[in-house]
N, C-alpha and C positions, 0 to 999 in steps of 0.2 A: 769575241763579243758579238752579241746579236744586234747591237745598236749601231747606228751610223751617224757620222757627221754629214751635214749637207754641204755640197759644194756650190749651192746657188743661194746662199744666205749672206746677209750682212748684219752686223751688230749695231744696235742703236742705244742711245742713252746710257753709255758706260761712264762710270765715275770711278776710274781706277787710275793708278799713277804711271803705269808703264805701257809701252807700246805693245809688247807681246800679248797683253790681255785683249787687244783688239784683233788678234789673229786666232783667238782660241775661245772656246766656251766650255763650260762644264757639259759633259755629254748628255744629249737628249735624244730620245728615240724619234726619228723623222722618217716618214715614208716619202721617197723621192717621187715627184710627179713629173713625168716627161713633158716637156713643152711649156712648163710654167715659167713665169718671169721671176725676177729677183724678188724675194720676200724679205721680211724683216722679223727679228726676234725682239720682243719686249720683255724685259725682266721686271716682274711684278714685285710689289712691296714685300710679299711673303717669300720671295726667292724662287717662285715658279716661273716658267717660261711660256710665252704665248707667241705663236707664229702668226704674223699678219700677212694674209694672202692678197692677191690682186682683187680689187673690188671691196676691200675692207673686211673681208671674212677673217675671222680669228679662230685659231685652233690651239687649245692648250696642249703643250708638249709634255710627254712623260719623261721623267728623269731616268737615266740609265745608270745602273750601278757599275762601278769599275773597281778593279783591284790595283794594288800598287804596281804590279807588273805592267798594267795597261797605261799607267801614267807616263806622259812624255817628259815630265819635269820641265815644262816650258815656262813655268813661273807666271802663267797668266792669271792664276788665282791667288797669288801671294798676298796682296794687300786687301783682298776682299774679305768682308766679315761674314761671308756666307759659309755654310757647311759644305765640305767636300764629301761626296758619296763614296766611301771606301768600305769595302766589305771585309778586308783584312785589317788587323791592328785596331780592334774596337773592343768595347767592353764585353761584347758577346764572346770574343776569343778568350778573355780572362775567365768568364763564366764557364766556358767549355773546359779549360784546363782545371779549374777548381772542381768541376763535376767529375772529371776523369780521376782526379786525386781521391775524391770521396769514394768512388766505385772501387778503386784499387785498394783503399784501406779497408772497406767493408768486405772485400773478397780475400783479405789476409795477405795482400801483396803490397804492403806499405812501403817496402824498399824501392818499388818501382815508381812511386809517386814523386812528382817534382817538388823541389823547394821553391816556393813562390815568394818573390821579393817585389815590393812596390817602392819606388823612389818618388818622392813628392817635390815638385819644383816650388820655390817660394812664391812665384807669380800666380800659379794656380791656387795655392793656399790662400793668397791674399784675395783673389777673386771670390773664392768660395766663402771666405771669412766675411767679406763685405756683403755678400748675398744674405748671409745668415746673422749679421751683426755680431760677429765673434772676433776675438783677438787672433793674431797669428798663431800664438801658442795653443790656444783652445782649438783652432782649426786643425792643427797638427795632431793633437791627442785624440780628437774626435774622429779624424780620418783614419788614424791608426786603429782605433777601436772598431770602426766600420769595416775596414779591410780584413782585420784579423778575425772578426766574427764570420766573415765569408770563407775563411780558410787560408788567408795569406799568412806566411810564416814570419817575414821581416818587413818593417816599414822604415825607410830612411829619408833623410833630407838632402836634396841635391846641392844645397849650399856647401856641403862638405866637399863634394867633387869640384865645385867651382874654385875652391882654394888652389887646387892643382892647375886649373885652367889659367887663373890669374898669375900664378908664379911662373908657369911656362911661357905665357904671353910676354911677361915683363923681361924674362931672360932672353927670349927670342928677339925682342926689340933692341936690347943692348948688343946682341951679336950682330944684328943687321946694321947697327950704327957703326961698328968697327969694320964691317965689310962694305960699307957704302961707297968707299973710294974705288973699289974694284967691281962692285955689283950695281949697275945702274937701276936695277929693279928692287933694290933693298927698301926704298921708301917711295911712297908712303906704305907703311905696314897697315893692312886693313883687317879689322876684327873678323873672326871666323865663327863666332858662336851662333849666328843666325843662319839656319839652313835655307830659309827663303832667299836670302841674299846670295849665299853660296851657289844655290841651284840656279839662280838667275845669271850669275857670273859665268858659270860653266856653260850654260845653254846659249847665252847671248854674246858674251865678250871673249870667252876662251883664252887663248894665249896672251891677249893684250893685258888681261887683268889678273889671271890666276896666280902669277908669280908674286904679286903684291899681297895676297891673302895670307894671313898667319896660318901656320901649319898646326897650331895648337887645337886639340879637340875641344868641342863644346862641353859644358858640364854634364849634359845628358850622356855623352859618349864616354867621358872619363868615368862617370858613375857605372856605365856598362862594363868598363874594364875592371873597376874595383869589385863589382859584384861577381862577374863571371870568372875572374882570375884570382883575386885576393880572397874574397869571402868564400868562394867555392872551395878553395884549398883549405881554408880554416875549418870548414864544416865537413871536410872529407868527401866532397862531391865534385863531379866534373862540371864544366860549363854547360854541357847538354842536359844535366840533371837539375839545373837551376832555370826557372822561368822568371825573367826579369821584365817588369812592367814599370813604365814611367808615367807620371801624371803631369801634363804640360799645358801651357797656355796657347799652343800653336799647332795647327794641323801639319805644318811642314816638318815638324819633328818626326812624324810618321815616315816621311820620305828619307829623312836623315838616318833613322834607325835601320832602314832597309837598304842602305848603300852597301855595295859589295865590300867596301873597305872595312866595314865593321862586322864581317862574317869570319868566324874562325874555322879554318879548314880542319884543324885537328879535332876540335870538339864537335864540329858540324853544327854550330849554333851561332846566333847573333848576340852581340853584346847587349842589345836591348831587343827583347822578343816582341814586345807589344807597347804601343803608346796610346794612352787614352787622354782625352782632354778634359778641361774643367767642365764643359757642358755635358760630356759623356759621363763624368762622375755624377753630375746632377741627375742624369737619366737613370743611373744605378740606384740613387736614393728613391726615385719614383718607383722603380721596379720592386725595391725592397719594402716600399711603403713606410719609409722613415724620413725624417728631416735631420740634416747634419747637426742642428742645434740640440736635438734630442738624443743623439748617440752617446752611449756611456764612454767616458774617457779611458784611454789606455796609453801608457808612456811609449813614445817613439823609441825605436831601437837605437842604441848608441854606438854600435860597432862602426858605422859609417855615418854618424851624425855627431854634431858637436853642440854641447849646451854649456851655458855658464849660469850658475845658480838656478838651474831648472828651466832656462830659456834658450831656445835655439838661437843661434847667432847668424848674422848676414854680413854683407860687405857694404862699405860706404860707396857713394857714387851713383845712386839711382837704381831704378827698377830693372835695368837691363844688365846688371852685373857689376857695374863700376869698373869696366876695363880701362877707360881713359884715366880715371883717378889713380888706380893702382899702378899702371904703367908710368904715369907722370911722376908719381912719388918715387918709384924705383929708379927711374931714369935720372931724376934730380940727384938721388943719392949716389948712383954709380958713375954718372957722367959729369955731374957738377960738384960732387962731394958736399952736398948741402941737403938740409931737411926742408921739404916743401910743406909749409904750414897751411897755407890757404890756396885753393884753386879758384881762380876767377874766370868765369865764363863770359864771353862776349857774344851776345845774340847777333847773328848775321841776317840771313834772309828771313828766318822765321824761328819760332821757339824750338823747332826740331833740328836746327843747324846752329851750332855754337862752336866758338874757337877758344883755345887756351894757349897762352904763351908761357914758356918756362925759361926764365932768363937768369943768368948769373954772370957777374963781371968776369971778363976774360974767357968765357965759355960760349960755345955756340948756342944760339937760341933754338929751342925745340918748339915746334908748332904742331898742335894737335887739334882735333875737331870731333864733334859728335854729329852724325848725319843719320837721321831716322826718316823712314818713308822714302818711296822711290823717286819723288821729285828731287830730293836732296842727294840721293844715291846717284841719280843720273848726272847731276852736276859734278860730283866727284869723279865719276867714270870718264866723263868728257874731258875734264881737266887733265887726268892721267894720260889719256890718249893723245892729247895735244901737248904733253910734256910741260904743262903749266901748273901742276899741282905741287905746292910747296909745303904740304903737311908731312910730318914725320909719322903720325899715327892717326887713324880715323876709326872711331867706334861706330860701326854700321849696324843698323837694325832695319828690317824691311817694314815693320809696322810703324806708322806715325805714333809718336809718344812712347815708342819702345815696347818691351815685352809685357808690361802690365796691361797694355792695350792689344794684346794678341787676339787674333781672329777667332780663337776657340774659347775665349773667356766668357763668363756669364754675362748675359744681356741685361740692360736696365729694365725695370718693371714699372708699370703704371705710368705716371707722369714724369718719372725720373729721366733725365736726358743722358746721352752717352757721355757727355762731358762731366756731368755730376757723378755718374758711376765711376768713371776713371779717376776722378779726384778722390773718391772714397777708397778705391782700391789702392791708390798711391799712398794715401794717409795710413791705411792699415799696414801696407808693406814697409813703410819707413819707420814704423813703431818698433821694429826689431832692434835689439842691440847689435852693434857691429864690431868686428875684429879684423885685423889684418891677418892674412894667411900665415905669415911668419910668426904670429903670436900663438898659433895653435900647435901644441906639442904633438898631437896625434898625426898631424900632417908631416912633421919632421920625422916622426917614428916610421911612418909608412914609406917615406922616401928611402929610408935606410933598410927596413925589413922587407918591403915588397919589391922595390925597384933597384935596390943595391946602390942607392945614392942618386944624386942629381946629375943629369947629363949622361947617364948610362945608356947602353943600347936598349935595355928593357924599358927605361923611361921614355925613350924615343918611340918604341913600339906601342906602348900603352897610352901615351899622352899626346901623340901627334898623328897626323893623317896626311893625305895628299888629295889633289883635285884633278879632275879630268875634263878636258874640253869635250863638249857634246856637239855632234854635227848638227848644224842649224838647218831647220826646215825653212824653205823659202817663204812659204805662206800657207799656213794650215788650211785656210778656207779655199784654196785653189786645188787642193788635193782631191782627186776622184776616188772615192771609196767603193 
C-alpha cells in the first residue's frame, strides 16, 4: 500500500464501544513531517478526516483504499456506521463477472460463463423495503427482478440457510449441556452468527473466549455451502463455476466470507465469492437509473428458499435470527421434557441486554441472555474471564439493536431519525410469517439427501467451523511504518 498510518497522531471525539477502536483508524494518506509535535484527527460529520496541526492549522486527509488482505481484523470499525473502503467484494466485482459472462456468451463460449447466484439476507431486504415503502415480499420479488435482468441466474433467501444454523446451534447446546460436567468451557455457549463479534474475540481475547463460541456457521456461510456444494452438483457445475454473491446488512460479512476456513482447496473457490451491502445495492439502483419500487417483479427461486402461500418465511425471536428463542425452546424440550409456550425477557442494564430463565420443577434452571453492542459484550467477556458468568447461552451481536441496525443498512433521509428508521425496518421485518426449522420439509430432505443425515461428518464439515487466535498488536499507533 502506498498510504501510511501516522505514529505521531492521537484520536479525538470517538464515539465507539470498544477499546481497539481507539488504537486504530480507517487508513488515511498522511505525509509524515519530521519534528512535528503530536497532532489530532477530527472525524467530520460526513465521515471525512481532518488533521489538526500545531497552531490550529487544519489539513483534510485523503482516504486510502484497502483490500481485505490489508485489513488487520482488529475490530476497530465494527460498531461504526461509517463505510469501510474496500476495493474487493463490492458491486463492481459483481458487475465485472456479469460483463465477463456477457462477453463469453457473445463469443460463443457460453459453457465458460459462470452461474451467478445472489442470496438475499432478510435484514437487507427489510432495510431496502423500508426505504422504498415496500413489503418484505415485494422487496424480494423486485430484487429478484433487478438482479436477473442484470444477468444473475438464481436468487435465494438466506432465511433458508438459517434453518440449518438454528438446528445445529440448538443441538450443539444440548451436547454442551451433557458435556458440561467434564468440560469447564462448555458454558456459556456464545452465538457465532455475527462476524464482527467473532473477529473481535479472535483478535482481542483469543484462547480465553474462543472455546465458548458456538462452532455453527452463520446463515451466510451455510448458504455458501448449500450453493457451492449442493446446488452446484444439482446443476452439473463445480464450485469454481458458480459465482456466489450475498446481500448483507453488515460490512463485516465481507471479512467473514474471506476467511481461509471458507475456501475450498478442491474447487479453489470461496463459499461466498462476493458480499455486497444494502447501501451498495442502492448504489446499483443509481447506476442503473432505476428505483427498486419501479422494478418489475420476478419470483424468487425456490430451490434454496421456502415459501408458504407465496410468502417467504422467517423465524421468531427478533431481527438477529432468533437464536435464543429457538435454543431455549429446543433445550426445554430436550432437557426439561416440556413445551416452552412463552419466553419472558427481563431487561437488565439496557434494552440491548436481556435475560431469560427457563425453569421446570426438578430440572436445572437454564439462564440465557441477549447482549447486543460492545458495551454489553464487554460485560459478558469480563464475567467469563473472572469465572462469574452464570449464563448457559448468550445471543451476541456487535451492533446495538442487532442486525436490523447493521452498519451497512440504508440511512435515514430528511428529518427522519436513526431511531425512526430502525423502528420502520423492524416493523417491516417482523411482518413476515414465521416457521420453526423443524416444520420445513425441505430442510429435513436436505439433511438426508445432501448431508447424509444429522450429525454426519459431512454435516460437520458443511455446517460448522473453527476459530483462530490472532496475535495481538500492542498498540497500532505506536508502530513506525
